[in-house]
VEXDREN-213819 format. One record per residue (C-alpha): x, y, z; residue in three letters; residue number from 1. Coordinates in steps of 0.25 Angstrom, whole numbers, plus 5000, padded with zeros to 4 digits. Example, Ala and Ser with C-alpha at 12.3 -4.5 7.8 and 13.67 -1.06 7.14 Angstrom:
   px   py   pz code pos
 5049 4982 5031  Ala   1
 5055 4996 5029  Ser   2
//
This chain:
   px   py   pz code pos
 5069 4914 4831  Met   1
 5064 4927 4830  Glu   2
 5071 4937 4841  Asn   3
 5060 4937 4853  Lys   4
 5053 4929 4863  Leu   5
 5041 4921 4861  Asn   6
 5032 4917 4873  Ile   7
 5020 4910 4875  Thr   8
 5013 4902 4884  Lys   9
 5007 4888 4891  Glu  10
 4999 4886 4902  Asp  11
 5001 4873 4909  Phe  12
 4992 4872 4921  Gly  13
 4998 4883 4931  Thr  14
 5013 4883 4922  Glu  15
 5012 4893 4910  Gln  16
 5021 4888 4901  Lys  17
 5030 4899 4893  Ile  18
 5037 4895 4880  Ile  19
 5048 4906 4876  Leu  20
 5053 4908 4862  Glu  21
 5063 4916 4856  Gly  22
 5074 4925 4863  Arg  23
 5074 4928 4879  Leu  24
 5082 4940 4880  Asp  25
 5081 4954 4887  Ala  26
 5070 4958 4874  Asn  27
 5061 4948 4879  Trp  28
 5063 4945 4892  Ala  29
 5055 4957 4896  Gly  30
 5044 4950 4890  His  31
 5043 4938 4897  Leu  32
 5044 4943 4910  Asp  33
 5032 4952 4905  Asp  34
 5027 4940 4901  Tyr  35
 5028 4931 4912  Leu  36
 5025 4945 4923  Ile  37
 5010 4943 4916  Asn  38
 5009 4929 4917  Leu  39
 5011 4928 4932  Val  40
 4999 4941 4932  Arg  41
 4991 4933 4926  Glu  42
 4995 4921 4937  Gly  43
 5004 4912 4930  Ser  44
 5016 4907 4940  Tyr  45
 5020 4896 4934  Asn  46
 5029 4898 4921  Phe  47
 5037 4887 4912  Ile  48
 5046 4894 4902  Val  49
 5049 4884 4889  Asp  50
 5063 4892 4884  Met  51
 5065 4881 4872  Arg  52
 5063 4892 4863  Glu  53
 5072 4902 4869  Val  54
 5084 4904 4859  Asn  55
 5091 4914 4870  Tyr  56
 5090 4917 4884  Leu  57
 5097 4931 4886  Ser  58
 5101 4936 4902  Ser  59
 5088 4947 4901  Ala  60
 5079 4933 4900  Gly  61
 5085 4926 4908  Ile  62
 5084 4937 4918  Arg  63
 5070 4936 4917  Ile  64
 5067 4921 4918  Leu  65
 5075 4922 4932  Val  66
 5067 4933 4937  Ser  67
 5054 4928 4932  Gln  68
 5058 4913 4940  Tyr  69
 5060 4922 4952  Lys  70
 5048 4930 4949  Lys  71
 5040 4915 4947  Ile  72
 5045 4909 4959  Lys  73
 5042 4919 4969  Gln  74
 5028 4918 4964  Leu  75
 5028 4905 4967  Gly  76
 5027 4899 4952  Gly  77
 5037 4893 4945  Leu  78
 5046 4898 4932  Phe  79
 5054 4887 4926  Val  80
 5060 4887 4912  Leu  81
 5060 4874 4903  Glu  82
 5064 4870 4890  Ala  83
 5075 4877 4889  Leu  84
 5083 4880 4874  Ser  85
 5097 4877 4875  Pro  86
 5101 4891 4874  Ala  87
 5093 4895 4885  Val  88
 5100 4884 4892  Ser  89
 5113 4887 4891  Glu  90
 5109 4901 4895  Val  91
 5101 4899 4909  Leu  92
 5113 4887 4912  Asn  93
 5124 4898 4910  Met  94
 5118 4910 4920  Val  95
 5112 4897 4931  Gly  96
 5098 4899 4929  Met  97
 5096 4888 4922  Leu  98
 5090 4878 4933  Lys  99
 5084 4888 4941  Ile 100
 5074 4892 4929  Leu 101
 5071 4875 4924  Thr 102
 5067 4868 4936  Glu 103
 5056 4873 4944  Gly 104
 5043 4868 4949  Thr 105
 5029 4876 4952  Pro 106
 5028 4883 4966  Ala 107
 5016 4877 4973  Gln 108
 5010 4881 4983  Ile 109
 5006 4870 4994  Pro 110
 4991 4870 4995  Val 111
 4984 4857 5000  Glu 112
 4971 4852 4990  Lys 113
 4962 4852 5001  Glu 114
 4968 4867 5005  Gln 115
 4965 4872 4992  Ser 116
 4954 4875 4981  Arg 117
 4953 4880 4968  Ser 118
 4939 4887 4963  Leu 119
 4939 4891 4946  Glu 120
 4928 4904 4950  Ile 121
 4922 4915 4938  Asn 122
 4938 4913 4929  Gly 123
 4946 4911 4942  Tyr 124
 4953 4900 4950  Arg 125
 4953 4903 4966  Phe 126
 4961 4894 4972  Ser 127
 4962 4894 4987  Lys 128
 4971 4888 4998  Lys 129
 4966 4887 5012  Ile 130
 4977 4894 5022  Val 131
 4969 4894 5033  Ser 132
 4954 4889 5041  Asp 133
 4953 4900 5049  Lys 134
 4944 4916 5048  Pro 135
 4950 4930 5047  Met 136
 4945 4938 5058  Lys 137
 4936 4950 5054  Leu 138
 4935 4963 5059  Ser 139
 4929 4974 5056  Ala 140
 4934 4990 5064  Glu 141
 4927 5003 5060  Gly 142
 4916 5012 5055  Asn 143
 4917 5011 5039  Pro 144
 4905 5020 5037  Gly 145
 4913 5032 5042  Ala 146
 4919 5032 5032  Val 147
 4907 5038 5024  Met 148
 4906 5050 5033  Glu 149
 4921 5051 5037  Ser 150
 4918 5047 5051  Gly 151
 4930 5040 5056  Phe 152
 4938 5046 5067  Thr 153
 4950 5047 5077  Ser 154
 4939 5035 5083  Asp 155
 4939 5026 5071  Ser 156
 4953 5023 5070  Asn 157
 4957 5011 5072  Ile 158
 4973 5007 5072  Lys 159
 4974 4993 5071  Ile 160
 4988 4985 5068  Arg 161
 4989 4974 5058  Phe 162
 4995 4960 5060  Thr 163
 4997 4949 5048  Ala 164
 4983 4945 5054  Asp 165
 4977 4957 5050  Lys 166
 4969 4961 5037  Phe 167
 4961 4973 5037  Ala 168
 4956 4983 5028  Leu 169
 4947 4998 5032  Gly 170
 4950 5013 5030  Leu 171
 4963 5015 5039  Gly 172
 4976 5022 5037  Ala 173
 4990 5022 5042  Ile 174
 4993 5032 5055  Gly 175
 4995 5035 5067  Asp 176
 4979 5036 5072  Gly 177
 4967 5044 5067  Phe 178
 4974 5059 5066  Asp 179
 4984 5054 5059  Asp 180
 4976 5044 5048  Cys 181
 4965 5053 5046  Lys 182
 4969 5057 5033  Lys 183
 4973 5044 5027  Arg 184
 4963 5033 5032  Tyr 185
 4962 5025 5018  Gly 186
 4957 5010 5015  Glu 187
 4968 5000 5021  Phe 188
 4972 4986 5021  Leu 189
 4980 4975 5032  Ala 190
 4984 4964 5026  Leu 191
 4991 4960 5038  Gly 192
 5006 4965 5038  Asp 193
 5003 4975 5029  Ala 194
 4993 4987 5028  Leu 195
 4989 4996 5018  Val 196
 4982 5009 5015  Tyr 197
 4978 5021 5007  Lys 198
 4976 5033 5015  Pro 199
 4965 5041 5010  Ala 200
 4975 5054 5009  Asp 201
 4977 5057 4995  Gly 202
 4990 5044 4994  Ser 203
 4993 5041 4984  Arg 204
 4999 5026 4989  Leu 205
 4993 5018 5001  Pro 206
 5003 5016 5014  Asp 207
 5005 5004 5021  Tyr 208
 5010 4997 5034  Ala 209
 5018 4984 5032  Leu 210
 5021 4975 5046  Lys 211
 5037 4977 5049  Ser 212
 5043 4969 5061  Gly 213
 5034 4974 5072  Arg 214
 5027 4986 5065  Met 215
 5013 4982 5060  Glu 216
 5005 4990 5051  Pro 217
 4994 4999 5056  Glu 218
 4980 5005 5054  Ile 219
 4973 5015 5057  Asn 220
 4958 5010 5053  Ala 221
 4946 5017 5053  Leu 222
 4940 5003 5050  Tyr 223
 4943 4990 5044  Met 224
 4940 4976 5041  Leu 225
 4950 4968 5046  Gln 226
 4951 4951 5046  Ala 227
 4962 4945 5055  Arg 228
 4969 4932 5054  Gly 229
 4974 4922 5041  Ala 230
 4969 4920 5027  Phe 231
 4964 4908 5023  Ala 232
 4963 4907 5012  Asn 233
 4973 4909 5000  Arg 234
 4966 4911 4986  Ile 235
 4971 4912 4971  Thr 236
 4962 4917 4961  Phe 237
 4966 4918 4947  Glu 238
 4961 4918 4934  Pro 239
 4959 4907 4925  Leu 240
 4958 4918 4913  Glu 241
 4969 4926 4910  Val 242
 4967 4941 4913  Asn 243
 4955 4938 4921  Ala 244
 4948 4947 4933  Ser 245
 4941 4943 4946  Val 246
 4932 4955 4953  Thr 247
 4936 4957 4968  Leu 248
 4919 4952 4969  Thr 249
 4923 4939 4961  Gly 250
 4934 4935 4969  Leu 251
 4928 4935 4982  Ile 252
 4919 4925 4975  Thr 253
 4929 4917 4972  Gly 254
 4935 4919 4984  Leu 255
 4920 4914 4991  Ile 256
 4919 4903 4983  Gln 257
 4934 4897 4983  Ile 258
 4934 4902 4999  Gly 259
 4919 4899 5004  Gly 260
 4909 4906 5008  Pro 261
 4911 4916 5021  Gly 262
 4917 4929 5025  Asp 263
 4933 4933 5021  Phe 264
 4943 4943 5022  Val 265
 4952 4942 5009  Phe 266
 4965 4947 5004  Leu 267
 4967 4947 4990  Ile 268
 4981 4949 4983  Ile 269
 4978 4951 4967  Ala 270
 4980 4957 4956  Glu 271
 4970 4965 4950  Ser 272
 4962 4969 4939  Glu 273
 4957 4982 4944  Gly 274
 4953 4988 4956  Leu 275
 4939 4994 4961  Val 276
 4941 5001 4974  Gly 277
 4939 5016 4982  Val 278
 4948 5020 4993  Ser 279
 4946 5034 5001  Leu 280
 4956 5048 4997  Ser 281
 4950 5056 5011  Thr 282
 4950 5050 5024  Pro 283
 4936 5046 5030  Pro 284
 4938 5056 5043  Val 285
 4934 5069 5046  Glu 286
 4918 5067 5039  Gly 287
 4924 5068 5026  Arg 288
 4913 5065 5016  Lys 289
 4922 5055 5009  Leu 290
 4909 5052 4999  Phe 291
 4903 5062 4996  Glu 292
 4903 5069 4983  Phe 293
 4910 5077 4979  Pro 294
 4923 5073 4987  Gly 295
 4920 5058 4985  Leu 296
 4930 5058 4973  Arg 297
 4941 5063 4983  Glu 298
 4937 5056 4994  Asn 299
 4938 5043 4988  Val 300
 4945 5036 4977  Asn 301
 4939 5027 4968  Phe 302
 4942 5017 4956  Thr 303
 4936 5024 4944  Thr 304
 4938 5012 4937  Glu 305
 4946 4995 4942  Pro 306
 4961 5001 4945  Ala 307
 4972 4995 4949  Tyr 308
 4973 4982 4937  Pro 309
 4986 4973 4938  Arg 310
 4989 4976 4954  Met 311
 4992 4967 4965  Leu 312
 4980 4971 4975  Thr 313
 4980 4966 4989  Thr 314
 4963 4965 4993  Ser 315
 4959 4963 5007  Leu 316
 4944 4961 5008  Gly 317
 4933 4954 5017  Phe 318
 4921 4948 5012  Tyr 319
 4907 4947 5019  Ile 320
 4894 4940 5016  His 321
 4886 4946 5025  Asp 322
 4891 4957 5035  Pro 323
 4885 4962 5046  Ser 324
 4881 4976 5046  Asp 325
 4893 4981 5053  Glu 326
 4904 4976 5045  Leu 327
 4896 4977 5031  Lys 328
 4900 4992 5035  Met 329
 4914 4987 5032  Phe 330
 4909 4978 5018  Leu 331
 4902 4982 5004  Lys 332
 4896 4972 4996  Pro 333
 4905 4963 4987  Ala 334
 4899 4965 4975  Gly 335
 4886 4964 4966  Gln 336
 4886 4949 4965  Asp 337
 4892 4945 4980  Ser 338
 4884 4947 4991  Ser 339
 4895 4949 5001  Gly 340
 4902 4962 5006  Phe 341
 4918 4968 5006  Met 342
 4928 4977 5008  His 343
 4942 4974 5000  Thr 344
 4954 4984 4999  His 345
 4966 4983 4992  Thr 346
 4979 4987 4990  Ala 347
 4986 4989 4976  Ile 348
 5000 4985 4972  Phe 349
 5010 4983 4960  Pro 350
 5007 4970 4953  Tyr 351
 5016 4959 4956  Gln 352
 5014 4944 4955  Ala 353
 5012 4938 4969  Leu 354
 5017 4924 4975  Pro 355
 5008 4913 4973  Arg 356
 5012 4903 4985  Asn 357
 5012 4914 4996  Glu 358
 5000 4910 5006  Ala 359
 5002 4920 5013  Ala 360
 4996 4935 5010  Pro 361
 5005 4943 5020  Gly 362
 5017 4941 5012  Glu 363
 5013 4945 5000  Leu 364
 5007 4957 5004  Ile 365
 5018 4962 5013  Met 366
 5026 4960 5000  His 367
 5016 4967 4991  Leu 368
 5019 4980 5001  Phe 369
 5034 4977 5002  Glu 370
 5037 4978 4987  Ser 371
 5029 4986 4980  Ser 372
 5018 4997 4984  Ile 373
 5004 4999 4987  Val 374
 4995 5008 4977  Gln 375
 4983 5008 4984  Asp 376
 4972 5005 4990  Val 377
 4957 5004 4989  Met 378
 4944 4998 4993  His 379
 4940 4990 4984  Leu 380
 4926 4991 4981  Ile 381
 4914 4985 4970  Asn 382
 4911 4998 4961  Asp 383
 4894 4992 4955  Thr 384
 4890 5007 4951  Arg 385
 4882 5003 4937  Asp 386
 4889 5013 4928  Ile 387
 4902 5020 4934  Ser 388
 4904 5007 4945  Gly 389
 4918 5001 4941  Thr 390
 4916 4987 4947  Gly 391
 4924 4981 4957  Glu 392
 4941 4976 4959  Ser 393
 4945 4964 4950  Ser 394
 4958 4956 4950  Phe 395
 4964 4948 4943  Arg 396
 4972 4937 4951  Gln 397
 4976 4935 4965  Gly 398
 4977 4928 4979  Ile 399
 4967 4928 4990  Val 400
 4969 4924 5007  Trp 401
 4953 4922 5012  Thr 402
 4949 4920 5024  Ala 403
 4934 4919 5032  Lys 404
 4931 4929 5042  Leu 405
 4927 4925 5054  Gly 406
//
């Protein structure tokens, strides 16, 4: 047999059988590790690894197998070895890992049949679990129209503290009132016990605040949309074909079809294909003409092409089918193929695989902020200009929590 490792794959429903042939040594262990990591990024979480044709297993190979076992288990998946060759069986038995790596069953998410639903929509499988039947309460504060004339003053500042049941987006800053924040107001997301915003003062990275003990995150908001309560539905979306993606409006269409009509708030944690959005680089105060030439390019950051591919995004949005005139100020048309209105902000993180069996978003969001550095915050847009338009944001796969708005 050649001094190499051959890897082949067979699909069996929700499980994938990985067939190894050759040497799993230091030279090839990294190759197997990369292969499995890519499968997880594509949405696979259940692996059965056939070892019958592996004629050599080194300490480096064992380390990769144990590492993948731990990672997949933390994600709520399955990683188990089967049909071990005598050489592999002997080595694993000697290091005390034979039983751990050869016994296992897929981690199951307990879902009552009447509380779950699955649909295939435009090349994606949407699966919904109902966790509550209560709507979230919608509120709107401030005057977003003042952005155009930079007409916000100290009277516009709304200081609000966030708790685990509050989710909001708008323009704001972390600080001590209007005078302290007036050079930094930018796009923000409030995600329960986590708050993040992009200062409009040229800062490279967003700033954020997390709940710690009795300290709760607090924002000075110029305007905001807020939903209060608990999310009612947990919806996963995953492609039926490798390397597929879905636009934000396509995702909203899927959420409406599986969740039913009506106004709703949504929270998405998903891998991006590319993001299209804007953020302020100059705060909208003191009468500055942010959106007039020639200062527009210096005052507003536009994505000139879809940005941040293969990153992990946390997006909060509001979809309103027929908003009142007052509420319409906070929203933009959802898209050419949609009659609804929407407003969505997103925070961007380096990619990492997330557990599939976490029912509530709170722990996942706190984990993201505590384990990685948020890269950017932006207001997602649908750029439909005929020639120079960059389209809209798209995603590969992820989880969405939704709730009707009351």
